[in-house]
Every structure is written in structure tokens, then in C-alpha cells.
C-alpha positions in Angstrom: 41.3 120.9 117.7 38.1 121.3 115.9 36.6 124.7 116.1 32.9 124.7 117.1 30.0 126.3 115.4 29.6 128.4 118.4 33.0 130.0 118.0 33.6 130.1 114.4 30.2 131.0 113.2 30.1 128.2 110.7 27.0 125.8 111.1 27.6 122.1 110.4 24.3 120.8 110.7 21.4 122.1 108.6 18.7 119.2 109.0 16.6 121.8 110.8 17.9 125.2 109.3 18.3 126.8 106.1 21.7 126.8 104.2 23.2 128.8 101.5 22.0 126.2 98.7 18.6 126.2 100.3 18.4 130.0 100.2 19.4 130.3 96.7 17.5 127.2 95.6 20.7 125.9 94.0 19.4 122.2 93.4 16.6 123.9 91.1 19.1 126.5 89.5 21.9 123.7 88.8 19.5 121.3 87.5 18.1 123.9 84.9 21.1 123.2 82.5 20.0 120.1 80.4 21.9 119.9 77.2 20.0 117.9 74.5 23.3 116.5 73.1 26.5 115.1 74.3 28.6 117.9 72.7 30.9 119.7 75.2 29.9 123.4 74.3 26.2 122.9 74.7 26.6 123.5 78.3 28.3 126.8 77.7 25.7 127.9 75.3 23.0 127.2 77.7 24.7 128.6 80.7 25.6 132.0 79.2 21.8 132.4 77.9 20.6 131.6 81.2 22.9 133.9 83.1 21.8 136.6 80.5 18.2 135.8 81.4 18.9 136.3 85.2 20.4 139.7 84.4 17.6 140.8 82.1 15.2 139.8 85.1 17.1 142.2 87.4 17.5 144.9 84.7 13.7 145.0 84.0 13.0 145.4 87.8 15.4 148.5 88.0 14.0 149.9 84.7 10.5 149.7 86.3 11.5 151.3 89.5 13.5 154.1 87.5 10.5 154.8 85.5 8.3 155.0 88.6 10.7 157.5 90.3 11.0 159.7 87.1 7.2 159.8 86.9 7.1 161.0 90.5 9.8 163.8 89.7 12.3 161.6 92.0 15.5 161.9 90.1 18.1 160.8 92.7 16.6 157.5 93.4 16.2 157.0 89.7 19.9 157.6 89.1 20.5 154.8 91.7 18.5 152.5 89.4 20.4 153.6 86.2 23.7 153.4 87.9 22.9 149.6 88.6 21.5 149.0 85.3 24.9 150.2 83.7 26.7 147.7 85.9 24.2 145.0 84.9 25.0 145.9 81.2 28.6 145.5 81.8 28.0 141.8 82.9 25.9 141.4 79.8 28.5 142.7 77.7 31.2 140.5 79.2 28.8 137.4 78.7 29.4 137.5 74.9 33.3 137.4 75.4 32.7 134.1 77.1 30.5 132.6 74.4 32.9 133.8 71.6 35.5 131.1 72.8 33.1 128.8 71.0 34.0 128.0 67.4 31.8 127.4 64.4 32.4 123.9 64.3 31.5 123.7 68.2 28.2 125.3 67.6 27.3 123.5 64.5 27.8 120.3 66.4 24.8 120.7 68.4 22.9 123.6 66.7 20.3 121.0 64.9 19.0 120.4 68.6 18.0 124.0 69.0 15.2 123.5 66.5 13.4 126.9 66.1 14.5 128.3 69.4 16.3 131.6 69.1 17.5 134.6 71.4 15.4 136.7 69.3 12.3 135.1 71.3 13.7 136.3 74.6 10.5 137.9 76.2 12.5 139.6 78.9 14.7 141.3 76.3 11.6 142.6 74.4 10.4 144.0 77.6 13.6 145.9 78.0 13.3 147.2 74.3 9.9 148.3 74.7 10.6 150.2 78.0 13.6 151.9 76.2 11.2 152.8 73.3 11.8 150.3 70.6 8.3 149.4 70.1 7.2 146.8 67.5 4.0 144.9 67.8 5.4 142.0 65.5 7.9 141.1 68.3 5.0 140.1 70.5 4.1 137.3 68.2 6.3 134.5 69.4 4.6 135.0 72.8 1.0 134.9 72.0 0.5 131.3 73.2 1.4 132.4 76.7 -1.2 134.8 77.9 0.8 135.7 81.1 3.7 136.7 78.8 1.5 138.4 76.2 0.0 140.8 78.9 3.3 141.9 80.3 4.5 142.6 76.6 1.4 144.4 75.9 1.5 146.7 78.8 5.0 147.7 78.1 4.2 148.2 74.6 1.4 150.6 75.4 3.2 152.3 78.2 5.4 155.5 77.9 8.9 154.7 77.4 11.9 155.7 79.8 12.5 158.7 77.4 8.8 159.7 77.1 8.8 159.9 80.9 11.9 161.9 80.9 10.6 164.4 78.5 7.2 164.5 80.3 9.3 165.4 83.3 11.1 168.2 81.4 7.7 169.5 80.4 6.4 169.6 84.1 9.5 171.4 85.0 8.5 174.2 82.5 10.7 173.3 79.4 9.0 173.8 76.0 8.6 170.1 74.9 6.5 170.3 71.8 2.9 169.1 72.2 3.1 166.6 69.4 5.9 164.9 71.2 4.2 164.6 74.5 0.8 163.5 72.9 2.3 161.2 70.4 1.1 157.6 70.1 3.7 155.8 72.5 3.2 152.4 70.7 5.2 153.9 67.8 9.1 154.2 67.8 10.2 157.7 68.7 11.2 160.1 66.2 13.6 162.9 66.9 12.2 166.4 67.1 14.4 169.7 66.9 12.3 171.3 69.8 13.4 168.5 72.0 17.0 169.0 70.8 16.7 172.7 71.6 15.5 171.8 75.4 18.5 169.6 75.8 20.9 172.2 74.5 19.7 174.7 76.9 20.1 172.1 79.8 23.6 171.3 78.6 24.7 174.8 78.0 23.5 175.7 81.5 24.2 172.7 83.3 25.1 174.4 86.6 21.5 175.5 86.9 19.8 172.5 85.8 22.4 169.8 87.1 19.8 167.1 87.8 18.5 167.3 84.3 22.0 167.5 83.1 22.6 164.3 85.1 19.6 162.8 83.8 20.8 163.4 80.3 24.0 161.8 80.9 22.7 158.7 82.7 20.5 158.1 79.7 23.5 158.4 77.5 25.5 156.0 79.5 22.5 153.5 79.4 22.2 153.8 75.5 26.0 153.6 75.2 26.2 150.4 77.0 23.2 148.9 75.3 25.0 149.7 71.8 28.1 148.0 73.0 25.8 144.7 74.1 24.1 145.0 70.6 27.7 145.4 69.0 29.2 142.5 70.9 26.1 140.2 70.2 26.5 140.9 66.4 30.3 140.3 66.4 29.9 137.2 68.6 27.1 135.8 66.0 29.5 136.8 63.1 32.5 135.0 64.4 30.5 131.8 65.1 28.0 131.5 62.3 29.0 134.3 59.9 26.3 135.4 57.7 24.1 132.5 58.2 20.3 132.7 59.1 19.6 132.5 62.9 17.8 129.4 64.2 14.5 131.1 64.6 14.5 132.2 61.1 16.1 135.8 61.6 18.6 137.2 59.2 21.2 137.0 61.9 24.1 139.3 61.5 22.3 141.4 58.9 19.2 142.2 61.5 21.9 143.0 64.4 23.9 145.3 62.2 20.6 147.3 61.4 20.0 147.4 65.2 23.2 149.3 65.8 21.6 152.3 63.7 18.6 152.8 65.9 18.7 155.2 68.9 16.3 155.4 71.8 17.3 158.8 72.9 18.4 160.6 69.4 18.5 164.1 70.6 21.0 163.3 73.2 23.4 162.4 70.7 22.7 165.0 68.0 22.9 168.0 70.5 26.4 167.1 71.1 27.3 168.6 67.6 25.7 171.9 68.5 27.6 172.5 72.0 
């Protein structure tokens, strides 16, 4: 005997109601994968990058919320955001393991169709980098033809980074963050300062007295650790698929990605570990 919608909670007629597919706009979402060739692996390539862009959209939203909470001295809500960011980063890292099933010959079969498009042109990724402190005006150049994107990138470029806001919070709490750090040009990449390292050392050595700040430090370390893992998986996936070839957008590919692994967002949180 068939169960009715009234007894099983499953609707069978959506002519006048909203279905799961309607709510998620699946027709739009699933029609966005449009390979330019008939090669089997192009759909994989498109899907992975679109999924990453969706995660980056959410990551940017959580970063913005975390920044606002830290600016308002509300650390616990900020930690909820950073915890979610860490889970998002896990998904981004795992995405590379799926893409790495593609062999060099698989990729080369459709690579010419990509033209000059490149993951290095991801404006959402640049927003994340800018908010984390990796400021570089040149990285905005590919988006100058889109005023809406250029405005978002310029705003993030000129705004204090997550680490800048964390250090300002420490200063508001009475810690001796050097004036030259607080007053620095935030459009420039952050440079490690021994005075900042000394403050973090005090917080780590007396974590019971400053536990929320100690937790803030560890949340930032978790975030950067995961970001570096994402960079490493990116680099190894690119190396596995195209070796030392240049990227489609003219980047140096693996060489650039290796250099990125040497850069830190929150340098004193790593160097202080050698002093504890």
C-alpha cells in the first residue's frame, strides 16, 4: 500500500511548492559545467575548480565575520568562525587529491582549450590572501576590467589583515605591541618584529592567565597550518600533472608555488615556539 504524503512527510507534487532542487537552484548549478572539448577529464577539472570557488566564497564570509568579531573584542564568536574555516580548508585540501587522479596526458588533451585562464586569476582566492596579509597590488591587475571585483579587492588590500586586527586587539588589552607595527602601512606584507614575538611569548608562558589570547594564537596557527597544507597539495598536484611547465596564465607554475610555501602570515607565532 502506498504511503501518502501526509503520513510519510514526502511530497510528490511540487507544481505549487518549492522542491529541494528549486531551493538549491540545481538546474543553474548543474548546467554550469560546460566542457569545451570532448575529453573525459575536462569535466573533472571544471568541477573541482568550481567546488573550490564555492568553498572560497564561504571561507571569505567566515573570514569577514571573524575580522569583525576580533575588531569588537569578541573572541569566542571569532573562534567559531576560525573553526569553520579550518573545516573548509580540509575540504579544499582534499579537493587536490581528487584532481591528482588526472594524469599528464589527460590534462594535455584539453589544456589548449583553457587559453590564458588560470587558477592564479581567482579573485576569491586573492581576497583570502589579502585578508590574511599577503598583500600585492600586482595581483589585482587581472581584475581591473571588472569594476565590481576591483573594488572588493582594493578594499581588502587597503584594510587591516586578520593578523593586524589580532595585534591591535593585543594592544587594546594592554600588551606592548610596538607603535611601528600598529601604525604600519597595511597595504604592505607584514614583517616579523621581535617586540611582537615577546608579547606572544608572554601569552604562551602564562596561558592560564590569558587563555582566550592563547586560544587566539592557536586558532591562527591552525589556520596557517591548513593554508600551507593547501599550498603544498596544490604545488604537488601541479608538479604531478604538468611538471615544471609554465602555467596557462603565464605563471611559473611549480616554481611560484614552492616560493609561496616559504611565506608566513603570522611569523612570530611560529618563531616563538623556539623560545618556549
